[in-house]
C-alpha positions as CSV (number, residue, x, y, z in Angstrom):
1,M,0.0,-0.1,-0.2
2,A,1.0,3.5,-0.7
3,S,2.1,5.8,2.2
4,E,-0.3,7.9,3.7
5,N,2.6,10.9,3.2
6,S,3.0,10.1,-0.4
7,P,2.3,12.7,-2.8
8,R,-1.2,12.4,-4.5
9,F,-1.0,15.3,-6.7
10,L,1.5,17.0,-9.1
11,N,2.2,20.6,-9.0
12,Y,0.3,20.8,-5.5
13,P,1.3,23.9,-3.9
14,E,3.3,23.8,-0.6
15,A,1.3,24.4,2.5
16,K,2.5,27.3,4.6
17,Q,1.6,28.5,7.9
18,G,-0.4,31.6,7.6
19,P,0.3,34.8,9.8
20,K,-0.7,34.8,13.4
21,V,-3.6,37.4,13.3
22,P,-5.9,37.5,16.2
23,Y,-9.5,37.0,15.1
24,K,-11.9,39.9,16.0
25,N,-15.5,39.6,15.5
26,D,-16.1,43.5,15.0
27,R,-19.5,43.4,13.5
28,K,-21.0,46.9,12.7
29,Q,-24.6,47.8,12.4
30,N,-25.6,49.6,9.3
31,P,-29.2,51.4,9.6
32,T,-31.9,50.1,7.3
33,M,-33.2,52.8,5.1
34,R,-36.4,53.0,3.1
35,G,-38.2,55.4,0.9
36,L,-37.4,59.0,1.0
37,V,-34.2,58.5,3.2
38,V,-32.8,56.2,0.4
39,T,-33.4,59.1,-2.0
40,I,-31.9,61.7,0.1
41,G,-29.0,59.4,1.1
42,A,-28.2,58.5,-2.4
43,F,-28.2,62.2,-3.3
44,L,-25.7,63.0,-0.4
45,F,-23.8,59.8,-1.1
46,K,-22.8,60.8,-4.8
47,R,-21.7,64.3,-3.8
48,L,-20.0,63.8,-0.4
49,R,-16.8,62.1,-0.6
50,F,-16.1,61.7,3.0
51,L,-19.6,60.0,3.4
52,R,-18.6,57.4,0.9
53,R,-15.4,56.8,2.6
54,F,-17.1,56.3,6.0
55,I,-19.8,53.9,4.7
56,W,-17.0,52.0,2.8
57,F,-15.0,51.4,5.7
58,N,-18.1,51.0,8.0
59,A,-19.1,48.0,5.9
60,G,-15.8,46.4,6.4
61,F,-14.3,46.7,2.9
62,G,-11.2,48.0,4.2
63,D,-10.6,45.2,6.6
64,L,-8.1,43.3,4.1
65,R,-5.6,46.2,4.2
66,R,-5.0,45.6,7.7
67,I,-3.3,42.2,7.0
68,R,-1.4,43.3,3.9
69,E,1.7,43.5,5.6
70,H,1.3,39.7,6.7
71,L,0.8,38.7,3.2
72,E,3.6,40.5,1.5
73,D,6.3,37.7,2.0
74,Y,4.1,35.1,0.5
75,E,4.6,34.2,-3.3
76,P,1.3,34.2,-5.3
77,R,0.4,31.2,-7.3
78,F,-1.5,32.0,-10.6
79,D,-1.3,28.6,-12.1
80,P,-4.2,26.2,-10.9
81,T,-3.0,23.2,-12.8
82,V,-2.9,20.4,-10.4
83,I,-2.9,16.6,-11.5
84,P,-4.1,13.8,-9.6
85,V,-1.5,10.8,-9.1
86,L,-2.5,7.2,-8.4
87,D,-0.5,5.2,-6.0
88,P,2.2,2.7,-7.3
89,I,-0.3,-0.4,-7.0
90,S,-3.1,1.5,-8.8
91,A,-0.7,2.6,-11.4
92,E,0.2,-0.9,-12.1
93,R,-3.2,-1.8,-12.6
94,E,-4.2,1.3,-14.7
95,D,-2.0,2.8,-16.9
96,D,-3.8,6.2,-17.5
97,L,-0.8,8.2,-16.2
98,L,1.9,6.4,-18.0
99,L,3.8,8.7,-20.2
100,H,5.5,7.1,-23.0
101,T,5.9,7.3,-26.7
102,D,3.4,5.0,-28.7
103,K,5.4,2.9,-31.2
104,N,2.2,1.4,-32.6
105,P,1.2,2.8,-36.3
106,V,-1.8,5.0,-35.6
107,S,-3.5,3.2,-38.7
108,Q,-4.1,0.4,-36.2
109,K,-6.1,2.6,-34.0
110,E,-9.4,2.8,-35.9
111,H,-11.3,3.5,-32.6
112,I,-9.3,6.9,-32.0
113,R,-11.5,10.0,-32.5
114,Y,-9.0,12.7,-31.7
115,Y,-5.2,12.4,-32.4
116,S,-2.6,13.6,-30.1
117,V,0.5,15.7,-30.9
118,N,2.4,12.3,-30.4
119,D,0.2,10.6,-32.9
120,Y,0.7,13.3,-35.5
121,H,4.5,13.3,-35.1
122,N,4.7,9.6,-35.5
123,M,2.8,9.5,-38.5
124,Y,4.8,12.3,-40.0
125,M,7.9,10.6,-39.1
126,S,6.8,7.3,-40.7
127,G,5.5,8.9,-44.0
128,E,2.0,7.7,-43.2
129,L,0.8,11.3,-43.2
130,T,2.1,14.7,-44.1
131,P,1.5,18.2,-42.7
132,T,0.4,19.3,-46.1
133,A,-2.4,16.5,-46.3
134,V,-3.6,17.4,-42.8
135,V,-3.9,21.2,-43.6
136,K,-5.7,20.4,-46.9
137,A,-8.1,18.4,-45.3
138,I,-8.7,21.0,-42.3
139,L,-9.1,24.0,-44.4
140,P,-12.3,23.2,-46.4
141,L,-14.0,22.8,-42.8
142,I,-13.0,26.2,-41.4
143,R,-12.8,28.5,-44.6
144,R,-15.3,31.3,-44.4
145,D,-14.1,32.7,-48.1
146,I,-15.8,29.8,-50.1
147,I,-19.4,28.9,-51.0
148,P,-20.7,27.2,-49.2
149,Q,-18.8,28.2,-46.2
150,G,-17.1,25.3,-44.1
151,E,-18.9,23.2,-41.7
152,H,-17.1,24.8,-38.5
153,S,-16.2,28.0,-40.1
154,L,-18.4,29.9,-37.6
155,A,-15.8,29.3,-34.9
156,W,-13.1,30.8,-37.0
157,F,-12.3,34.6,-37.6
158,D,-10.0,34.4,-40.6
159,T,-7.5,32.1,-42.6
160,K,-4.8,33.0,-44.8
161,V,-4.7,29.9,-47.2
162,D,-1.5,30.9,-49.0
163,L,0.4,31.3,-45.5
164,V,-1.0,28.0,-44.2
165,L,-0.2,26.0,-47.4
166,A,3.4,27.5,-47.2
167,A,4.0,26.5,-43.6
168,A,2.7,23.2,-44.2
169,E,4.9,22.5,-47.1
170,A,7.9,23.6,-45.3
171,S,7.2,21.3,-42.5
172,T,6.5,18.4,-45.0
173,L,9.9,19.0,-46.6
174,R,11.7,18.8,-43.2
175,Y,9.9,15.5,-42.3
176,K,10.8,14.3,-45.7
177,R,14.4,14.9,-44.7
178,K,13.9,13.4,-41.2
179,R,14.9,16.8,-39.7
180,P,11.8,18.1,-38.0
181,L,12.1,21.1,-35.5
182,G,10.5,19.2,-32.7
183,L,7.4,17.3,-31.7
184,L,5.1,20.1,-32.6
185,D,6.5,20.5,-36.1
186,G,3.7,20.4,-38.6
187,V,0.9,20.4,-36.1
188,P,-1.9,22.6,-37.1
189,T,-2.6,25.3,-34.4
190,A,-5.4,27.9,-33.7
191,V,-4.5,31.4,-32.4
192,K,-7.4,33.3,-30.6
193,D,-8.4,36.7,-31.9
194,E,-6.6,38.2,-28.8
195,Y,-3.0,38.2,-30.2
196,D,-1.2,39.6,-33.0
197,I,-0.1,37.3,-35.7
198,D,1.6,38.1,-39.1
199,G,-0.9,38.5,-41.9
200,Y,-3.9,38.5,-39.8
201,R,-6.0,41.4,-38.1
202,T,-6.5,41.5,-34.4
203,C,-10.0,42.6,-33.6
204,L,-10.7,41.2,-29.9
205,G,-14.1,39.8,-31.0
206,S,-15.1,43.5,-31.9
207,V,-15.7,45.4,-35.2
208,N,-12.6,47.6,-34.5
209,D,-9.0,46.8,-35.7
210,Y,-6.5,46.5,-32.8
211,T,-3.6,45.1,-35.1
212,G,-0.4,46.1,-33.7
213,E,3.2,45.9,-34.9
214,A,4.7,42.8,-33.2
215,E,8.1,43.0,-31.8
216,P,10.8,40.9,-33.2
217,E,11.3,37.5,-31.9
218,K,8.4,38.1,-29.6
219,S,5.3,37.6,-31.8
220,I,3.2,34.5,-32.0
221,T,4.5,34.1,-35.5
222,S,8.1,33.9,-34.3
223,W,7.1,31.2,-31.7
224,C,5.4,29.3,-34.4
225,T,8.3,29.5,-36.6
226,H,10.7,28.3,-34.0
227,L,8.6,25.3,-33.2
228,G,7.3,24.5,-36.6
229,T,3.8,24.7,-35.7
230,I,1.2,25.6,-38.6
231,P,-0.9,28.7,-37.4
232,S,-3.7,27.8,-39.8
233,M,-6.5,29.9,-38.4
234,V,-7.3,32.8,-35.9
235,R,-10.2,31.6,-33.8
236,R,-13.0,33.9,-32.9
237,V,-13.4,35.3,-29.3
238,I,-16.5,36.7,-27.5
239,L,-16.2,40.6,-27.0
240,T,-15.6,41.3,-23.4
241,A,-18.8,42.7,-21.4
242,V,-21.1,41.1,-24.0
243,G,-24.2,39.3,-22.4
244,T,-24.3,35.6,-22.3
245,T,-26.8,35.7,-25.0
246,L,-24.5,37.1,-27.4
247,E,-27.3,39.5,-28.8
248,E,-24.9,42.5,-28.9
249,A,-21.8,40.3,-30.1
250,P,-20.6,42.1,-33.4
251,Q,-18.6,38.9,-34.5
252,A,-20.3,36.0,-32.7
253,Q,-23.6,34.0,-32.7
254,P,-25.1,32.0,-29.9
255,M,-23.6,28.9,-31.2
256,L,-20.2,30.1,-30.3
257,L,-21.1,29.4,-26.5
258,A,-20.8,25.8,-27.3
259,L,-17.6,26.3,-29.2
260,A,-15.7,28.6,-26.9
């Protein structure tokens, strides 16, 4: 049996003792206001800054400032990724967490619905498939500049066919020479309409054009070039502050809720 103290999660944050701050149940009573009193109070509240400040602190919103000095020495964690880990005995019975390179030809896995990056890489290396063939199969499904539009074109903002095919052909040539740039070489990728990418507009889901000039070696395009991935499309995003019904969304439709 696994030890009770053995780690059960990967990337689980280390437990740290919190600051020793005495608890004070300092409850304040705010008067109930109705009718004309509310109208007068709102009028004064809008025009008298000291009144707003008093009510803000009286409601307890400023209490967190008192413990700020106790939290300054703690490093914040912004990555919530925590992966459950099975104990060694369970891991022998279930190989769900085994990380390995699949040597079996993907053609034997007829039951697979979605291929992983590793699957694509193995097929490219074996010559069973090429990045150009993958791109030519995807483009008719997502293009918006053809009639009829692609089956999944609703989810995509723009696709530059010439740029996509050029990147795919370059990747195909590298695999033909057995010199891929890495595991991600030739894998089609989608970039959300929140980042600048060469040859595409950035609209952030709105009708405005926010395209900026990317810095050399710091753009999405340069990263894709170094990794060999194929940025084959720009994915639509829902405009910030648009209602959940998307009735006011300039570049979205209700179906996007299921695709986002």
